[in-house]
OpenMM code with the backbone's topology and positions (N, CA, C; nanometers):
from openmm import Vec3, app, unit

residues = "MET SER GLU ARG LEU MET THR ILE GLU GLU VAL ALA SER SER VAL LEU GLU GLN ASN SER GLY PRO VAL VAL ARG TYR GLY LEU LEU ARG ASP VAL LEU CYS ARG PRO THR GLY ASN PRO GLU LEU VAL GLN ALA ARG LYS ARG LEU GLU ALA SER ARG CYS ILE ARG GLU LEU ALA GLY GLU GLN ARG PRO VAL GLY GLY TRP GLY ARG PHE HIS SER ARG ASN THR ARG ARG LYS GLN ARG ILE PRO ILE THR GLU VAL GLY VAL GLU ARG ALA LEU ALA LEU GLY LEU ASP ARG SER HIS PRO ILE LEU HIS LYS ALA PRO GLN TYR ILE VAL ASP ILE MET ASN GLY GLU ARG ALA PHE PRO ASP PHE HIS GLU LYS ASN ASP ARG".split()
positions = [
    Vec3(10.2884, -6.8255, -6.9391),
    Vec3(10.2544, -6.8526, -6.8010),
    Vec3(10.1169, -6.9191, -6.7980),
    Vec3(10.1015, -7.0194, -6.7148),
    Vec3(9.9749, -7.0913, -6.7106),
    Vec3(9.8655, -7.0048, -6.6464),
    Vec3(9.7433, -7.0417, -6.6735),
    Vec3(9.6279, -6.9687, -6.6205),
    Vec3(9.6259, -6.9743, -6.4674),
    Vec3(9.6628, -7.0890, -6.4119),
    Vec3(9.6627, -7.1053, -6.2660),
    Vec3(9.7643, -7.0121, -6.2008),
    Vec3(9.8850, -7.0028, -6.2586),
    Vec3(9.9865, -6.9122, -6.2039),
    Vec3(9.9426, -6.7675, -6.2145),
    Vec3(9.8790, -6.7322, -6.3244),
    Vec3(9.8298, -6.5950, -6.3390),
    Vec3(9.7262, -6.5657, -6.2316),
    Vec3(9.6402, -6.6598, -6.2019),
    Vec3(9.5388, -6.6405, -6.0985),
    Vec3(9.6048, -6.6215, -5.9622),
    Vec3(9.7053, -6.7014, -5.9312),
    Vec3(9.7766, -6.6883, -5.8036),
    Vec3(9.8400, -6.5501, -5.7937),
    Vec3(9.9041, -6.5053, -5.8991),
    Vec3(9.9659, -6.3723, -5.8983),
    Vec3(9.8615, -6.2626, -5.8856),
    Vec3(9.7490, -6.2789, -5.9512),
    Vec3(9.6416, -6.1795, -5.9410),
    Vec3(9.5871, -6.1717, -5.7994),
    Vec3(9.5662, -6.2856, -5.7372),
    Vec3(9.5159, -6.2873, -5.5998),
    Vec3(9.6185, -6.2251, -5.5058),
    Vec3(9.7442, -6.2614, -5.5216),
    Vec3(9.8492, -6.2039, -5.4366),
    Vec3(9.8559, -6.0528, -5.4531),
    Vec3(9.8490, -6.0055, -5.5759),
    Vec3(9.8516, -5.8604, -5.6013),
    Vec3(9.7297, -5.7926, -5.5396),
    Vec3(9.6160, -5.8572, -5.5478),
    Vec3(9.4931, -5.8029, -5.4894),
    Vec3(9.5051, -5.7909, -5.3378),
    Vec3(9.5623, -5.8915, -5.2744),
    Vec3(9.5814, -5.8869, -5.1290),
    Vec3(9.6772, -5.7745, -5.0919),
    Vec3(9.7823, -5.7564, -5.1706),
    Vec3(9.8783, -5.6488, -5.1437),
    Vec3(9.8130, -5.5110, -5.1548),
    Vec3(9.7200, -5.4955, -5.2467),
    Vec3(9.6502, -5.3678, -5.2649),
    Vec3(9.5576, -5.3358, -5.1482),
    Vec3(9.5211, -5.4354, -5.0701),
    Vec3(9.4276, -5.4178, -4.9597),
    Vec3(9.4976, -5.3813, -4.8285),
    Vec3(9.6169, -5.3278, -4.8373),
    Vec3(9.6913, -5.2847, -4.7200),
    Vec3(9.7111, -5.3992, -4.6211),
    Vec3(9.7657, -5.5091, -4.6689),
    Vec3(9.7895, -5.6264, -4.5856),
    Vec3(9.8940, -5.5968, -4.4785),
    Vec3(9.8922, -5.6766, -4.3731),
    Vec3(9.9873, -5.6612, -4.2637),
    Vec3(10.1287, -5.6920, -4.3077),
    Vec3(10.2267, -5.6547, -4.2258),
    Vec3(10.3669, -5.6701, -4.2656),
    Vec3(10.4106, -5.8153, -4.2886),
    Vec3(10.3578, -5.9081, -4.2121),
    Vec3(10.3964, -6.0484, -4.2278),
    Vec3(10.3430, -6.1022, -4.3606),
    Vec3(10.2166, -6.0764, -4.3874),
    Vec3(10.1534, -6.1227, -4.5111),
    Vec3(10.2191, -6.0567, -4.6318),
    Vec3(10.2409, -5.9274, -4.6229),
    Vec3(10.2993, -5.8523, -4.7343),
    Vec3(10.4372, -5.9066, -4.7708),
    Vec3(10.5222, -5.9244, -4.6715),
    Vec3(10.6568, -5.9745, -4.6960),
    Vec3(10.6527, -6.1162, -4.7551),
    Vec3(10.5693, -6.2015, -4.6986),
    Vec3(10.5587, -6.3382, -4.7478),
    Vec3(10.5099, -6.3447, -4.8917),
    Vec3(10.4101, -6.2648, -4.9249),
    Vec3(10.3589, -6.2643, -5.0622),
    Vec3(10.4640, -6.2140, -5.1607),
    Vec3(10.5305, -6.1060, -5.1255),
    Vec3(10.6315, -6.0503, -5.2156),
    Vec3(10.7486, -6.1463, -5.2352),
    Vec3(10.7943, -6.2061, -5.1258),
    Vec3(10.9119, -6.2923, -5.1334),
    Vec3(10.8795, -6.4305, -5.1880),
    Vec3(10.7744, -6.4937, -5.1352),
    Vec3(10.7514, -6.6349, -5.1637),
    Vec3(10.6516, -6.6623, -5.2757),
    Vec3(10.5570, -6.5722, -5.2979),
    Vec3(10.4563, -6.5960, -5.4011),
    Vec3(10.4912, -6.5203, -5.5292),
    Vec3(10.5206, -6.3926, -5.5156),
    Vec3(10.5533, -6.3124, -5.6330),
    Vec3(10.7025, -6.3166, -5.6677),
    Vec3(10.7818, -6.3781, -5.5815),
    Vec3(10.9254, -6.4028, -5.6041),
    Vec3(11.0031, -6.2769, -5.6423),
    Vec3(10.9820, -6.1703, -5.5668),
    Vec3(11.0579, -6.0475, -5.5912),
    Vec3(11.2043, -6.0724, -5.5568),
    Vec3(11.2970, -6.0190, -5.6348),
    Vec3(11.4395, -6.0393, -5.6056),
    Vec3(11.4812, -5.9652, -5.4782),
    Vec3(11.5888, -6.0089, -5.4197),
    Vec3(11.6352, -5.9574, -5.2911),
    Vec3(11.6447, -5.8054, -5.2845),
    Vec3(11.6953, -5.7404, -5.3846),
    Vec3(11.7129, -5.5952, -5.3818),
    Vec3(11.5916, -5.5149, -5.4242),
    Vec3(11.4823, -5.5795, -5.4554),
    Vec3(11.3617, -5.5109, -5.5005),
    Vec3(11.3164, -5.4103, -5.3946),
    Vec3(11.2967, -5.2822, -5.4331),
    Vec3(11.2598, -5.1792, -5.3349),
    Vec3(11.1318, -5.2124, -5.2563),
    Vec3(11.0354, -5.2709, -5.3229),
    Vec3(10.9106, -5.3060, -5.2544),
    Vec3(10.9357, -5.4148, -5.1492),
    Vec3(11.0200, -5.5111, -5.1820),
    Vec3(11.0542, -5.6175, -5.0879),
    Vec3(11.1377, -5.5632, -4.9727),
    Vec3(11.2310, -5.4738, -5.0032),
    Vec3(11.3148, -5.4126, -4.8990),
    Vec3(11.2269, -5.3352, -4.8007),
    Vec3(11.1327, -5.2583, -4.8518),
    Vec3(11.0414, -5.1822, -4.7659),
    Vec3(10.9545, -5.2761, -4.6823),
    Vec3(10.9083, -5.3847, -4.7431),
    Vec3(10.8262, -5.4820, -4.6700),
    Vec3(10.9071, -5.5460, -4.5575),
    Vec3(11.0340, -5.5734, -4.5827),
    Vec3(11.1207, -5.6323, -4.4789),
    Vec3(11.1398, -5.5349, -4.3633),
    Vec3(11.1552, -5.4059, -4.3945),
    Vec3(11.1701, -5.3050, -4.2883),
    Vec3(11.0443, -5.2985, -4.2025),
    Vec3(10.9293, -5.3041, -4.2664),
    Vec3(10.8034, -5.3019, -4.1910),
    Vec3(10.7872, -5.4288, -4.1080),
    Vec3(10.8300, -5.5402, -4.1633),
    Vec3(10.8258, -5.6656, -4.0887),
    Vec3(10.9134, -5.6555, -3.9645),
    Vec3(11.0337, -5.6018, -3.9806),
    Vec3(11.1264, -5.5869, -3.8676),
    Vec3(11.0674, -5.5022, -3.7549),
    Vec3(10.9855, -5.4045, -3.7909),
    Vec3(10.9266, -5.3149, -3.6916),
    Vec3(10.7929, -5.3659, -3.6381),
    Vec3(10.7486, -5.4814, -3.6852),
    Vec3(10.6164, -5.5310, -3.6478),
    Vec3(10.6113, -5.5806, -3.5031),
    Vec3(10.4919, -5.5826, -3.4504),
    Vec3(10.4674, -5.6306, -3.3148),
    Vec3(10.5108, -5.7767, -3.3015),
    Vec3(10.4880, -5.8553, -3.4031),
    Vec3(10.5237, -5.9982, -3.3998),
    Vec3(10.6735, -6.0181, -3.3777),
    Vec3(10.7538, -5.9427, -3.4492),
    Vec3(10.8999, -5.9550, -3.4365),
    Vec3(10.9456, -5.9003, -3.3012),
    Vec3(10.8886, -5.7886, -3.2584),
    Vec3(10.9253, -5.7327, -3.1272),
    Vec3(10.8931, -5.8307, -3.0147),
    Vec3(10.7796, -5.8951, -3.0238),
    Vec3(10.7398, -5.9931, -2.9221),
    Vec3(10.8355, -6.1115, -2.9213),
    Vec3(10.8686, -6.1612, -3.0369),
    Vec3(10.9602, -6.2741, -3.0492),
    Vec3(11.0969, -6.2389, -2.9904),
    Vec3(11.1481, -6.1230, -3.0255),
    Vec3(11.2787, -6.0783, -2.9749),
    Vec3(11.2733, -6.0496, -2.8251),
    Vec3(11.1623, -5.9935, -2.7799),
    Vec3(11.1498, -5.9564, -2.6391),
    Vec3(11.1470, -6.0750, -2.5447),
    Vec3(11.0987, -6.1877, -2.5904),
    Vec3(11.0907, -6.3057, -2.5040),
    Vec3(11.2088, -6.4004, -2.5202),
    Vec3(11.2931, -6.3735, -2.6174),
    Vec3(11.4103, -6.4603, -2.6379),
    Vec3(11.5133, -6.4330, -2.5296),
    Vec3(11.5720, -6.5376, -2.4813),
    Vec3(11.6766, -6.5249, -2.3795),
    Vec3(11.8117, -6.4995, -2.4461),
    Vec3(11.9055, -6.4420, -2.3735),
    Vec3(12.0365, -6.4106, -2.4329),
    Vec3(12.1092, -6.5308, -2.4942),
    Vec3(12.0843, -6.6523, -2.4448),
    Vec3(12.1517, -6.7716, -2.4988),
    Vec3(12.0938, -6.8156, -2.6324),
    Vec3(11.9769, -6.7627, -2.6706),
    Vec3(11.9188, -6.7955, -2.8004),
    Vec3(11.7882, -6.8710, -2.7956),
    Vec3(11.7501, -6.9206, -2.6791),
    Vec3(11.6255, -6.9964, -2.6665),
    Vec3(11.5137, -6.9126, -2.6061),
    Vec3(11.4012, -6.9783, -2.5865),
    Vec3(11.2840, -6.9133, -2.5273),
    Vec3(11.2383, -6.9905, -2.4043),
    Vec3(11.3320, -7.0266, -2.3195),
    Vec3(11.2967, -7.1041, -2.2007),
    Vec3(11.3168, -7.2515, -2.2268),
    Vec3(11.2229, -7.3305, -2.1810),
    Vec3(11.2341, -7.4739, -2.2015),
    Vec3(11.2393, -7.5053, -2.3504),
    Vec3(11.2898, -7.6245, -2.3793),
    Vec3(11.3078, -7.6618, -2.5188),
    Vec3(11.1796, -7.7166, -2.5801),
    Vec3(11.1169, -7.8128, -2.5122),
    Vec3(11.0045, -7.8850, -2.5709),
    Vec3(10.8799, -7.8864, -2.4824),
    Vec3(10.8961, -7.8928, -2.3517),
    Vec3(10.7797, -7.9019, -2.2632),
    Vec3(10.7512, -7.7667, -2.1981),
    Vec3(10.6266, -7.7302, -2.2026),
    Vec3(10.5819, -7.5991, -2.1573),
    Vec3(10.5884, -7.5864, -2.0056),
    Vec3(10.6326, -7.4715, -1.9583),
    Vec3(10.6300, -7.4385, -1.8162),
    Vec3(10.5021, -7.3585, -1.7922),
    Vec3(10.4047, -7.4208, -1.7292),
    Vec3(10.2742, -7.3553, -1.7116),
    Vec3(10.2786, -7.2426, -1.6092),
    Vec3(10.3805, -7.2362, -1.5286),
    Vec3(10.3921, -7.1273, -1.4303),
    Vec3(10.4371, -6.9960, -1.4934),
    Vec3(10.5135, -7.0069, -1.5999),
    Vec3(10.5607, -6.8857, -1.6694),
    Vec3(10.4557, -6.8413, -1.7683),
    Vec3(10.4203, -6.7198, -1.7599),
    Vec3(10.3214, -6.6635, -1.8523),
    Vec3(10.3956, -6.5877, -1.9611),
    Vec3(10.4220, -6.6560, -2.0684),
    Vec3(10.4870, -6.5924, -2.1812),
    Vec3(10.4162, -6.6358, -2.3085),
    Vec3(10.4176, -6.5492, -2.4061),
    Vec3(10.3464, -6.5760, -2.5310),
    Vec3(10.4175, -6.6794, -2.6172),
    Vec3(10.5473, -6.6883, -2.6002),
    Vec3(10.6243, -6.7898, -2.6713),
    Vec3(10.6747, -6.8859, -2.5638),
    Vec3(10.6028, -6.9954, -2.5442),
    Vec3(10.6247, -7.0783, -2.4262),
    Vec3(10.7492, -7.1655, -2.4275),
    Vec3(10.7983, -7.2029, -2.5467),
    Vec3(10.9138, -7.2922, -2.5552),
    Vec3(10.9989, -7.2577, -2.6768),
    Vec3(11.1203, -7.3057, -2.6776),
    Vec3(11.2132, -7.2771, -2.7872),
    Vec3(11.1623, -7.3309, -2.9204),
    Vec3(11.1041, -7.4492, -2.9202),
    Vec3(11.0485, -7.5040, -3.0451),
    Vec3(10.9505, -7.4070, -3.1086),
    Vec3(10.8624, -7.3507, -3.0287),
    Vec3(10.7620, -7.2563, -3.0794),
    Vec3(10.8297, -7.1284, -3.1278),
    Vec3(10.9311, -7.0814, -3.0559),
    Vec3(11.0020, -6.9608, -3.0972),
    Vec3(11.0650, -6.9743, -3.2344),
    Vec3(11.1303, -7.0869, -3.2581),
    Vec3(11.1937, -7.1100, -3.3879),
    Vec3(11.0881, -7.1249, -3.4974),
    Vec3(10.9841, -7.2027, -3.4699),
    Vec3(10.8764, -7.2200, -3.5683),
    Vec3(10.8119, -7.0861, -3.6038),
    Vec3(10.7875, -7.0038, -3.5034),
    Vec3(10.7253, -6.8737, -3.5283),
    Vec3(10.8172, -6.7843, -3.6106),
    Vec3(10.9449, -6.7831, -3.5779),
    Vec3(11.0406, -6.7009, -3.6538),
    Vec3(11.0412, -6.7406, -3.8009),
    Vec3(11.0429, -6.8705, -3.8270),
    Vec3(11.0420, -6.9177, -3.9654),
    Vec3(10.9099, -6.8846, -4.0340),
    Vec3(10.7993, -6.8984, -3.9622),
    Vec3(10.6683, -6.8660, -4.0196),
    Vec3(10.6562, -6.7171, -4.0515),
    Vec3(10.7255, -6.6343, -3.9771),
    Vec3(10.7235, -6.4902, -4.0027),
    Vec3(10.8121, -6.4516, -4.1208),
    Vec3(10.8894, -6.5459, -4.1701),
    Vec3(10.9731, -6.5186, -4.2866),
    Vec3(11.1176, -6.4884, -4.2530),
    Vec3(11.1581, -6.5114, -4.1289),
    Vec3(11.2971, -6.4862, -4.0917),
    Vec3(11.3831, -6.6038, -4.1365),
    Vec3(11.5085, -6.5757, -4.1648),
    Vec3(11.6006, -6.6828, -4.1991),
    Vec3(11.7144, -6.6843, -4.0982),
    Vec3(11.8059, -6.7769, -4.1148),
    Vec3(11.9102, -6.7941, -4.0133),
    Vec3(12.0034, -6.6746, -4.0002),
    Vec3(12.0027, -6.5834, -4.0960),
    Vec3(12.0877, -6.4650, -4.0856),
    Vec3(12.0257, -6.3580, -3.9949),
    Vec3(11.8988, -6.3709, -3.9622),
    Vec3(11.8325, -6.2719, -3.8771),
    Vec3(11.8840, -6.2848, -3.7337),
    Vec3(11.9049, -6.1733, -3.6641),
    Vec3(11.9572, -6.1783, -3.5265),
    Vec3(11.8775, -6.2701, -3.4326),
    Vec3(11.7472, -6.2783, -3.4505),
    Vec3(11.6667, -6.3642, -3.3636),
    Vec3(11.7054, -6.5109, -3.3828),
    Vec3(11.7307, -6.5502, -3.5050),
    Vec3(11.7656, -6.6895, -3.5318),
    Vec3(11.9159, -6.7138, -3.5331),
    Vec3(11.9934, -6.6108, -3.5154),
    Vec3(12.1395, -6.6269, -3.5204),
    Vec3(12.1907, -6.7165, -3.4075),
    Vec3(12.1403, -6.6969, -3.2852),
    Vec3(12.1876, -6.7744, -3.1711),
    Vec3(12.1114, -6.9052, -3.1507),
    Vec3(11.9893, -6.9133, -3.1993),
    Vec3(11.9042, -7.0295, -3.1728),
    Vec3(11.9647, -7.1617, -3.2207),
    Vec3(12.0195, -7.1708, -3.3434),
    Vec3(12.0743, -7.3007, -3.3861),
    Vec3(12.1879, -7.3507, -3.2965),
    Vec3(12.2772, -7.2612, -3.2564),
    Vec3(12.3880, -7.3044, -3.1709),
    Vec3(12.3374, -7.3470, -3.0340),
    Vec3(12.2367, -7.2776, -2.9819),
    Vec3(12.1755, -7.3146, -2.8544),
    Vec3(12.1194, -7.4568, -2.8629),
    Vec3(12.0489, -7.4879, -2.9708),
    Vec3(11.9895, -7.6204, -2.9884),
    Vec3(12.0986, -7.7269, -3.0047),
    Vec3(12.2007, -7.6967, -3.0830),
    Vec3(12.3116, -7.7915, -3.1021),
    Vec3(12.3828, -7.8169, -2.9694),
    Vec3(12.4041, -7.7120, -2.8911),
    Vec3(12.4693, -7.7286, -2.7608),
    Vec3(12.3877, -7.8199, -2.6692),
    Vec3(12.2560, -7.8078, -2.6722),
    Vec3(12.1706, -7.8960, -2.5922),
    Vec3(12.1840, -8.0399, -2.6415),
    Vec3(12.1742, -8.0584, -2.7719),
    Vec3(12.1807, -8.1936, -2.8286),
    Vec3(12.3167, -8.2596, -2.8065),
    Vec3(12.4232, -8.1810, -2.8043),
    Vec3(12.5576, -8.2347, -2.7817),
    Vec3(12.5912, -8.2493, -2.6335),
    Vec3(12.5002, -8.2094, -2.5466),
    Vec3(12.5240, -8.2194, -2.4036),
    Vec3(12.6145, -8.1111, -2.3484),
    Vec3(12.6423, -8.0082, -2.4266),
    Vec3(12.7283, -7.8986, -2.3812),
    Vec3(12.6505, -7.7962, -2.2988),
    Vec3(12.5200, -7.8037, -2.3044),
    Vec3(12.4316, -7.7165, -2.2281),
    Vec3(12.3263, -7.8079, -2.1662),
    Vec3(12.2903, -7.7801, -2.0441),
    Vec3(12.1915, -7.8638, -1.9754),
    Vec3(12.0568, -7.8573, -2.0473),
    Vec3(11.9926, -7.9725, -2.0586),
    Vec3(11.8590, -7.9785, -2.1191),
    Vec3(11.7628, -7.9073, -2.0237),
    Vec3(11.6926, -7.8029, -2.0699),
    Vec3(11.6143, -7.7188, -1.9802),
    Vec3(11.4790, -7.7764, -1.9364),
    Vec3(11.4374, -7.8893, -1.9911),
    Vec3(11.3080, -7.9480, -1.9567),
    Vec3(11.3240, -8.0514, -1.8453),
    Vec3(11.2139, -8.0795, -1.7779),
    Vec3(11.2128, -8.1889, -1.6819),
    Vec3(11.2092, -8.3199, -1.7595),
    Vec3(11.2563, -8.4267, -1.6971),
    Vec3(11.2482, -8.5580, -1.7610),
    Vec3(11.1026, -8.6010, -1.7652),
    Vec3(11.0647, -8.6653, -1.8731),
    Vec3(10.9279, -8.7157, -1.8827),
    Vec3(10.9105, -8.8355, -1.7905),
    Vec3(10.7861, -8.8577, -1.7490),
    Vec3(10.7583, -8.9615, -1.6503),
    Vec3(10.7686, -9.1028, -1.7069),
    Vec3(10.7477, -9.1210, -1.8372),
    Vec3(10.7580, -9.2559, -1.8918),
    Vec3(10.8950, -9.2776, -1.9534),
    Vec3(10.9290, -9.4033, -1.9733),
    Vec3(11.0614, -9.4382, -2.0250),
    Vec3(11.0670, -9.4486, -2.1760),
    Vec3(10.9571, -9.4224, -2.2430),
    Vec3(10.9570, -9.4335, -2.3887),
    Vec3(11.0364, -9.3213, -2.4442),
] * unit.nanometer
topology = app.Topology()
chain = topology.addChain("A")
for resn in residues:
    res = topology.addResidue(resn, chain)
    for name in ("N", "CA", "C"):
        topology.addAtom(name, app.Element.getBySymbol(name[0]), res)
């Protein structure tokens, strides 16, 4: 193993020892230290991630159809922490969720339905023709 990879693993292990938050812990175990799917430490980290405030907030603001309100343009009248569907999907992926997670299960079909014209586009039309 190269010296650089050993340093990355050492730093990741050091961060894990410092009682890192659930998002950081899961990401380091899965993406940096490459723990296998059934690894007990990774399984425990995933459970803690599922119970985290970040995931609860994301799930709490998601609408039953799979989106988070407007698709691309923010509605300034609505006070929500996840202002648009684009941000909801980006945040879910940044938290380490994949398409099998219940939060992301409905989102792809919601987006495809909008793009195919099967669901009304939830944003206002932009003022310019570009």
